[in-house]
Every structure is written in structure tokens, then in C-alpha cells.
C-alpha positions in Angstrom: 17.7 -54.6 35.5 19.6 -53.5 32.4 22.6 -51.3 33.0 22.5 -49.3 29.8 22.0 -46.2 32.0 24.7 -44.5 34.0 25.8 -46.2 37.2 24.9 -44.8 40.6 28.3 -44.2 42.2 29.4 -42.9 45.6 30.4 -39.2 45.5 34.2 -38.7 46.2 34.8 -36.1 48.9 38.3 -34.7 49.7 38.4 -37.0 52.8 37.0 -40.1 51.2 39.1 -43.2 51.6 39.6 -44.3 48.0 40.3 -47.9 49.0 36.7 -48.1 50.4 35.2 -47.2 47.0 34.2 -50.3 44.9 33.7 -50.2 41.1 32.3 -53.6 40.1 34.5 -56.2 41.5 37.5 -53.8 42.0 38.6 -51.1 44.4 39.2 -47.5 43.1 42.9 -47.9 43.9 43.3 -51.0 41.7 45.1 -50.7 38.3 42.4 -52.8 36.7 38.6 -52.2 37.2 36.5 -55.3 36.7 33.2 -54.1 35.2 31.7 -57.6 34.6 28.8 -57.0 37.1 27.8 -54.0 34.8 28.4 -55.6 31.4 26.9 -59.1 31.3 26.1 -59.2 27.6 27.4 -62.5 26.1 28.2 -60.8 22.9 30.8 -58.5 24.5 34.4 -59.5 24.3 35.6 -60.6 27.8 38.6 -58.3 27.7 36.3 -55.3 27.0 34.7 -55.8 30.4 37.8 -54.4 32.2 39.2 -50.8 32.4 43.0 -51.1 32.6 45.2 -48.2 33.9 48.5 -50.0 34.2 49.8 -48.7 30.9 50.0 -45.2 32.5 53.4 -45.2 34.3 53.1 -41.6 35.8 51.2 -41.7 39.0 49.8 -38.2 38.7 48.5 -38.7 35.2 47.0 -42.1 36.2 45.1 -40.4 39.1 43.6 -37.8 36.7 42.6 -40.5 34.3 40.9 -42.5 37.1 39.0 -39.4 38.3 37.8 -38.9 34.7 36.9 -42.6 34.3 35.0 -42.6 37.6 33.1 -39.4 36.6 32.2 -40.8 33.2 30.9 -44.1 34.7 28.2 -42.0 36.3 27.3 -40.4 33.0 27.5 -43.0 30.2 27.6 -46.7 29.5 30.5 -48.7 31.2 31.6 -50.0 27.8 31.9 -46.5 26.4 34.2 -45.5 29.3 36.3 -48.6 28.7 36.6 -47.6 25.0 37.7 -44.1 26.0 40.4 -45.2 28.5 41.7 -48.3 26.7 40.9 -47.5 23.1 41.7 -43.8 22.5 43.7 -42.5 25.5 46.8 -44.8 25.2 47.9 -42.7 22.2 48.0 -39.5 24.2 49.9 -41.3 27.0 52.4 -42.5 24.4 52.7 -39.0 23.0 53.3 -37.6 26.6 56.0 -40.2 27.2 57.8 -39.3 24.0 57.5 -35.6 24.9 58.6 -35.9 28.5 55.2 -34.9 29.9 54.5 -36.6 33.3 51.2 -34.9 34.4 48.1 -33.5 32.8 48.9 -30.2 34.5 52.1 -29.9 32.4 50.2 -30.1 29.1 50.3 -26.8 27.2 48.0 -25.7 24.4 50.9 -26.2 22.0 51.3 -29.8 23.3 47.6 -30.4 22.8 47.7 -29.2 19.2 51.0 -31.0 18.4 49.5 -34.2 19.7 46.9 -34.0 17.0 49.5 -33.3 14.3 51.5 -36.3 15.6 48.5 -38.6 15.3 47.9 -37.3 11.7 51.5 -37.3 10.5 53.3 -40.0 12.6 50.6 -42.4 13.5 48.5 -41.9 10.4 45.3 -42.6 12.3 41.9 -42.6 10.7 39.8 -39.4 11.1 37.3 -41.0 13.5 40.1 -42.4 15.7 41.9 -39.1 15.8 38.8 -37.1 16.5 37.8 -39.5 19.4 41.3 -39.4 21.0 41.3 -35.6 20.8 37.8 -35.5 22.3 38.8 -37.6 25.3 41.8 -35.5 26.1 39.8 -32.3 25.6 37.0 -33.6 27.9 39.5 -34.5 30.7 40.8 -30.9 30.5 37.4 -29.2 30.4 35.8 -31.3 33.1 39.0 -31.3 35.2 39.1 -27.4 35.2 35.5 -27.4 36.6 36.1 -30.2 39.1 39.5 -29.0 40.3 41.6 -32.0 39.0 45.3 -31.6 38.3 44.9 -30.4 34.7 46.2 -27.3 32.8 44.2 -24.1 33.1 44.6 -22.8 29.5 41.3 -22.0 27.8 40.0 -24.3 25.1 37.8 -22.7 22.5 34.0 -22.9 23.3 33.2 -25.1 20.4 34.7 -28.6 20.3 38.2 -28.2 19.0 38.4 -31.9 18.0 35.8 -31.5 15.3 37.7 -28.5 13.8 41.1 -30.2 14.0 39.9 -33.4 12.4 37.5 -31.6 9.9 34.5 -33.6 11.0 32.0 -30.8 10.4 30.3 -33.0 7.8 29.8 -35.8 10.2 28.6 -33.3 12.9 25.9 -32.2 10.5 24.7 -35.7 9.9 24.6 -36.3 13.6 22.4 -33.3 14.1 19.0 -34.7 13.3 16.5 -32.0 12.2 12.8 -32.7 12.1 11.3 -33.2 8.7 9.8 -29.8 7.4 6.1 -29.8 8.0 5.1 -29.6 4.3 7.4 -32.5 3.4 6.2 -34.5 6.4 2.6 -34.0 5.3 3.3 -35.3 1.8 5.3 -38.3 3.1 2.4 -39.3 5.4 -0.3 -38.6 2.8 1.4 -40.8 0.1 2.2 -43.6 2.6 -1.4 -43.7 3.8 -3.3 -43.2 0.5 -1.0 -44.3 -2.3 1.8 -46.7 -1.3 1.2 -50.3 -2.3 4.4 -51.8 -0.8 3.2 -52.9 2.7 6.7 -52.8 4.1 7.5 -49.2 3.2 4.0 -48.1 4.1 4.2 -49.7 7.6 7.7 -48.4 8.2 6.8 -44.8 7.5 3.4 -44.9 9.4 4.8 -46.6 12.5 7.9 -44.3 12.7 5.9 -41.1 12.1 3.2 -42.0 14.7 5.3 -43.5 17.5 8.8 -41.8 17.3 10.4 -45.3 17.5 13.8 -45.9 15.9 13.9 -47.9 12.7 15.6 -50.9 14.4 12.8 -51.0 17.0 10.1 -50.9 14.3 11.8 -53.7 12.4 11.7 -55.9 15.6 7.9 -56.2 15.7 6.5 -59.7 15.6 3.3 -61.5 14.7 0.7 -60.7 17.3 2.4 -57.6 18.5 -0.8 -55.6 18.6 -2.7 -56.0 21.9 -5.5 -54.2 23.7 -5.8 -52.9 27.3 -8.7 -53.9 29.5 -10.2 -50.5 29.0 -10.1 -50.7 25.2 -6.8 -48.9 24.2 -4.6 -50.5 21.5 -0.9 -50.9 22.0 2.0 -52.7 20.3 4.9 -54.6 21.7 8.4 -53.6 20.4 11.7 -55.3 21.3 14.6 -53.2 22.2 17.9 -55.2 22.4 20.4 -52.4 23.0 21.1 -53.0 26.7 24.4 -53.7 28.5 23.0 -57.0 29.9 22.1 -58.2 26.4 18.5 -58.9 27.6 15.9 -57.5 25.2 13.4 -55.1 26.7 9.8 -55.2 25.6 8.4 -51.7 25.1 4.6 -51.4 25.1 3.6 -48.4 23.0 0.2 -46.9 22.5 -0.9 -46.8 18.8 -3.6 -45.2 16.8 -5.7 -46.8 14.0 -3.2 -45.8 11.3 -0.6 -47.9 12.9 -3.0 -50.7 13.7 -4.2 -51.0 10.1 -0.7 -50.8 8.7 0.5 -53.6 11.0 -2.5 -55.8 10.0 -1.8 -55.2 6.3 1.9 -56.0 6.8 1.1 -59.1 8.8 -1.0 -60.4 5.9 1.6 -59.4 3.3 4.5 -61.4 4.9 2.4 -64.3 6.2 3.8 -66.8 3.6 7.4 -65.7 4.3 6.8 -66.4 8.0 5.2 -69.7 7.3 8.1 -70.8 5.1 10.9 -69.5 7.4 9.4 -70.1 10.8 10.4 -66.5 11.8 7.9 -64.4 13.8 9.1 -60.9 12.7 6.8 -59.0 10.3 9.5 -57.1 8.3 10.8 -60.0 6.2 12.5 -60.2 2.8 14.4 -62.7 0.7 18.1 -61.8 1.2 20.0 -62.1 -2.1 23.4 -61.9 -0.3 22.4 -65.0 1.6 21.2 -67.0 -1.4 17.6 -65.8 -1.1 17.3 -66.9 2.5 14.3 -65.3 4.2 15.7 -62.8 6.7 14.6 -59.8 8.9 15.2 -56.5 7.2 18.4 -54.7 8.2 17.8 -51.1 9.4 20.4 -49.6 7.0 19.1 -51.4 4.0 15.5 -50.6 4.8 16.1 -46.9 5.3 18.3 -46.5 2.3 16.4 -48.7 -0.2 12.7 -48.4 0.8 12.6 -44.7 1.9 14.8 -43.4 -0.9 12.7 -45.3 -3.5 9.5 -43.9 -1.8 10.8 -40.2 -2.1 11.7 -40.7 -5.8 8.4 -42.4 -6.6 6.3 -39.6 -5.2 8.7 -36.8 -6.3 8.9 -35.3 -2.8 11.1 -32.3 -2.9 12.7 -29.8 -0.4 12.4 -26.0 -0.5 15.2 -25.9 -3.1 13.4 -28.1 -5.5 15.7 -31.1 -4.9 14.5 -34.6 -3.9 14.2 -34.6 -0.1 17.0 -36.5 1.6 15.0 -38.5 4.1 16.9 -40.3 7.0 14.8 -42.7 9.0 15.9 -41.2 12.4 14.4 -37.9 11.4 11.0 -39.4 12.2 12.0 -39.4 15.9 12.8 -35.7 15.9 9.6 -34.9 14.0 7.6 -36.9 16.5 9.0 -34.8 19.4 8.0 -31.6 17.5 4.5 -33.0 16.8 4.1 -33.8 20.5 5.0 -30.3 21.4 2.4 -29.0 18.9 -0.2 -31.3 20.4 0.3 -29.6 23.8 2.1 -32.5 25.4 4.4 -30.6 27.9 8.0 -31.1 27.1 8.7 -32.1 30.7 6.4 -35.0 30.1 8.3 -36.1 27.0 11.6 -35.9 28.7 11.0 -37.0 32.3 7.4 -37.6 33.4 7.1 -41.1 32.1 10.1 -42.3 34.2 8.1 -41.4 37.3 4.8 -43.1 36.6 4.6 -46.8 36.4 2.9 -47.0 33.1 4.9 -49.6 31.2 3.3 -48.7 27.9 4.9 -45.2 27.8 8.4 -46.5 28.6 9.7 -45.8 25.1 9.5 -42.1 25.7 12.4 -42.6 28.1 14.6 -43.2 25.1 14.2 -39.6 24.1 17.5 -38.0 25.2 17.5 -34.6 26.7 20.0 -33.5 24.1 17.7 -34.5 21.2 14.9 -32.4 22.7 17.2 -29.4 23.3 18.5 -29.7 19.8 15.0 -29.4 18.4 14.3 -26.4 20.7 17.5 -24.6 19.6 16.5 -24.9 16.0 13.0 -23.7 16.8 14.2 -20.6 18.7 17.5 -19.7 16.9 16.9 -20.4 13.2 16.6 -17.5 10.8 13.0 -18.4 10.1 12.0 -18.5 13.8 9.3 -16.1 15.0 9.8 -15.4 18.7 8.2 -13.4 21.4 9.2 -12.4 24.9 10.8 -9.4 26.7 14.2 -10.1 25.1 12.9 -11.3 21.8 13.9 -8.3 19.7 17.4 -8.1 21.3 18.0 -11.8 20.6 16.6 -11.7 17.1 18.8 -8.6 16.3 22.0 -10.4 17.5 21.1 -13.5 15.5 20.5 -11.5 12.4 24.0 -10.0 12.8 25.5 -13.5 13.3 23.8 -14.9 10.3 24.5 -12.0 7.9 26.3 -13.1 4.8 26.5 -16.8 5.8 25.5 -19.9 3.8 22.8 -22.3 5.1 25.6 -24.8 6.2 27.5 -22.0 8.1 24.2 -20.9 9.8 23.7 -24.5 10.9 27.2 -24.4 12.5 26.5 -21.1 14.2 23.2 -22.6 15.7 25.1 -25.7 16.8 27.7 -23.6 18.5 25.2 -21.3 20.2 23.1 -24.3 21.4 26.2 -25.7 23.1 27.1 -22.5 24.9 23.6 -21.3 25.7 21.3 -22.8 28.3 18.0 -24.2 27.0 15.6 -25.2 29.7 12.4 -26.5 28.0 9.1 -25.2 29.3 5.6 -26.4 28.3 5.2 -23.2 26.2 8.7 -22.1 25.2 12.2 -22.0 26.8 13.9 -20.5 29.8 17.4 -19.1 28.8 18.6 -18.9 32.4 21.9 -20.7 32.9 21.5 -22.7 36.1 25.3 -23.2 36.3 25.3 -19.6 37.7 23.3 -20.8 40.7 19.6 -21.0 41.3 17.3 -18.7 39.5 16.4 -15.7 41.7 12.7 -16.4 41.2 13.1 -20.0 42.2 10.7 -22.7 41.1 7.7 -20.4 41.3 8.8 -18.0 38.6 6.1 -16.4 36.5 7.8 -16.9 33.2 5.7 -14.8 30.9 7.2 -11.7 32.6 10.7 -13.1 32.9 13.4 -11.7 30.6 14.8 -15.3 30.3 11.5 -16.6 28.8 11.2 -16.9 25.0 8.5 -18.5 23.0 7.9 -19.2 19.3 4.9 -19.3 17.0 4.8 -23.1 17.2 3.6 -22.7 20.8 0.8 -20.2 19.7 -2.1 -22.8 19.9 -1.2 -23.7 23.5 -0.8 -20.0 24.6 -4.0 -19.0 22.8 -6.0 -21.7 24.6 -4.5 -20.7 27.9 -5.4 -17.0 27.3 -9.0 -18.0 26.3 -9.4 -20.1 29.5 -8.0 -17.3 31.6 -10.4 -14.7 30.1 -13.4 -17.1 30.9 -12.2 -17.6 34.4 -11.7 -13.8 34.9 -15.3 -13.2 33.6 -16.6 -15.8 36.0 -14.7 -14.3 39.0 -15.9 -10.8 38.1 -19.5 -12.0 38.0 -19.1 -13.6 41.4 -17.5 -10.4 42.8 -14.3 -12.2 43.8 -12.1 -9.2 43.3 -9.0 -10.6 45.0 -9.0 -13.8 42.9 -9.7 -11.7 39.8 -6.6 -9.5 40.5 -4.4 -12.6 40.8 -5.5 -13.9 37.4 -5.2 -10.4 35.9 -1.5 -10.2 36.7 -0.9 -13.3 34.5 -3.4 -12.0 31.9 -1.6 -8.6 31.4 1.7 -10.4 30.4 0.1 -13.3 28.5 -2.1 -11.2 26.2 0.8 -9.2 24.6 2.7 -12.4 24.0 -0.3 -14.0 22.2 -0.9 -10.8 20.2 2.8 -10.7 19.2 2.6 -14.3 17.9 -0.7 -13.6 16.1 0.9 -10.6 14.3 3.9 -12.8 13.2 1.6 -15.6 12.1 -0.1 -13.1 9.8 3.3 -12.2 8.4 3.2 -8.5 9.4 6.5 -8.3 11.4 9.4 -10.5 12.2 9.5 -10.3 16.0 7.4 -9.1 18.9 
């Protein structure tokens, strides 16, 4: 089994014997944690398979760092934790040593800010390195305050300070992947299907838009990748090599006729290159940098060259009249949005496929919860959103105040900040804004969300809600006819809250008002 997911680790209780806890080949109390059982990829540098704590001379500080490392091993890849502890944290430990700080609990807000100035002025570190080192220290303090570790109690700002101190707002924006606007997406897909003559570009766009796969996954497809199930459904096999064990995983992904035809055309288009090179991949080109050697397309080169040329060729522009800046990973976010519109419940997208043993839907597992929540936050919080629910007017009013007088980029930052501090719990027809960190919802799992002040929906969910209302009305008419008054009353409770929601969204779809 590949260990690119978080490790299942024993929970440390106050009375747990730390010597009894094993991490890989090591004990918790060891100064070096051997992670080789978790990182078996041959490409990984051997020294990068160990987390070393011996550089931390202060016992108290070392203990806090170990608590953090152990916590993170349960959340992210082992190699990432190793990079945090041995790549970025040593600078902070060095700074503390120079400043006479012997415990995390002794760090003041002034120390924390001076550490960043020291990295900039004394160490002259690159922006990315400084930002990462700052992030790790900040995270130890934030998580430690919640977990009760020996850390300072001063309040860090709600938004990530590291991004502000190292001026990485630009890079933050590029990390926030927005779906392609619907009108732009329609043009891209139309021209790819009907007009594009380059089989590589055409296949790349069609496969990404119809499957939500990453560009590197699409470029991995090989000759004969299209198969058919015994009951007549087409699927394709995609190789995913990004695992800790270094063993490629074969995803089996259901495909429609658009994808099937594009792959057939691509297969024919690159047949001679495959014959000449002996390669099985379909996305091949002659690489000028390697003396015209036949090679598989690199994901960066493919996205930048092919997609940019495509946008220019068909003069596809954004709402400001500028050529649309298409990034290949936007197809993924767009795919999630389209699934939502097609009534695929968001819980299915995020979780359900991990609980059913259908190998062909495994690629949905690669959709991260954060990606889905990001799309939801844009849908609900953006100035253009048209929302409904008991608190919709109140929320929209507060948002209007926050957005007043701000540029588009500033509004983006506001939404990013809000999304981090608010709780977005996706539902099949909207979101629940209840923050479960406050404890369980008073209504529990059986909440009737249409009449809950924490429930908010948006016009993109209108088709689902309208269908639900229509079915409800038919069921109520049937129960009335049969004289089943009690069952009718049960359905009516739902109906009396659902109908105003649907009507509110209908009014907004017709452009008569901004919020219901």
C-alpha cells in the first residue's frame, strides 16, 4: 500500500509511556526517527528518510518540536514533515540560541517578528524559504495553543502572518485555483471539440475537462488505455506516480464518447512516433532540447505552450476583454463545479468513493477537501453570489460592507481570509456554516437544514432544489389522494421551508433582486 496518505499513529495520552511509541524503526524518545518503512521510493535521498532532532540542544524546545512532528505525521506525508523539521526549523533554533531563548513558551510576539527580520537581513534567505520557516514556527504556536503544548499564549492574527511578512500574496493567489468561468469554459470546450486540428491540444483539453484529472495524469496515458467493462461502460487507465513508495498507481476512470474519440484520434496521430521510439505513451513530441529525441510531453511545457496558443488562436477573452489566462489545473476545479451542477452530492465527490470498492472511481479520492471548500467559498461569498436561506440577507449585507471600495484582488484576499476563519460544511444542496469546533450541532445528524439558520444555498443549486420541490409536490398529491394525512403532514413541514427557498432563487435567477 502506498503511504502518500497520513500515517495512522497511536494517540498520546497524558499517561502514555513515550518509550512504547514506535515511529517507523525508532522510538518516540529517540533523537533520530527512522522513517524508511514509510518512505521506500528509490528516488528519495537516503538522508531524507530520517527526522533528526539532535540539533535542538534545549530539552523543552525539543519536546515541543517532537510533539509537532508526531502530530504532523498523522496529517501529511512523512517527507513533508522531515522537510519542516530538518529543512526550515533549524533557522529558528539558531535564532533562539543567539537570542538566549530556551523554550517555545519563552518566545514573544516581538521575538517572532524579529526572527523574520533576522532571516531577511542577516541570513538573506529566499522568499520561499523565509515564508516556509515562518509558517512552521507559526503552526507550532497555533496548534500548540489548541493542544496544550508548552508554547506562548500570544494571539497570532487570524490570517497567516507568514504570507504577509514575506509578501507572498501573489503566490497565494496563484495557489487559489478558481474554476473557469462558465462562458469561457463553454468556448474552450466548443473550439476543442469542433475546430482544433492539433490532436494533442484537443485531447488534453477534452480529457481534463471531462475527467478532472491533473495534467501530469493525463500525459501519462498509454496506447490501449481505453477499456470496456463487462456491462458495456468505457473507462481509461491513467498512471499516477506521486506516491511515497514510488510505485505507480493505475487509476481506472469512467469516460464519455468525447474522451474516447479524442484518445482514438490522438493514438492515430502519434502512432509513427511510438513506432520510431518504442514508447507506449500517447502524448509524444520531438524534444529540441534533447536533439529532437522523441519524448513524453512535460506538464509545464504542455500547459504553457499548447493551452496558451489555443487561447490566442480562438481569441478567448475574460470579462475584461483580455485574453483568458488559462492554467491547466483550473480544469480540476471546474470539474468539481460541474459535478455539483449535475447533482452529484458533494459528499460523494469528497468521501463516498473511498468507502465503495469501485476501483474505477478511485481518482475522485485525489480531490482534497480544501479544494472543494475553496470552490464553495467562492460560490457563497463572492460579490456575484446569489444566495438564499434564513441568514442570507444578513450575510450578504456584511459582505457588501466588507467589499465596498475594494479592488478585485483585494476582494479575493477578503474571501480567502473569510474562508479560513469560517466553517464550510458542504451539503448536497448548499453549505452548513455551523462551526463543529464549538461542539456537536444541537440538531445532530438529523437536522432539517432548510429551516436552519446555518444553512445557505446559491443559485447554482437551483436545479437540484427545484427537482426536489417538484418530487415533493407529487408525493404530497399522492398522499392526499390516498387520505394519508399523517404522512402528508410530515412532507408538508419540509415543503413549507423548501418552497420559499426555491422561489427566492427563481427571483434572483430572473435578476429581480440580489438576495432572498
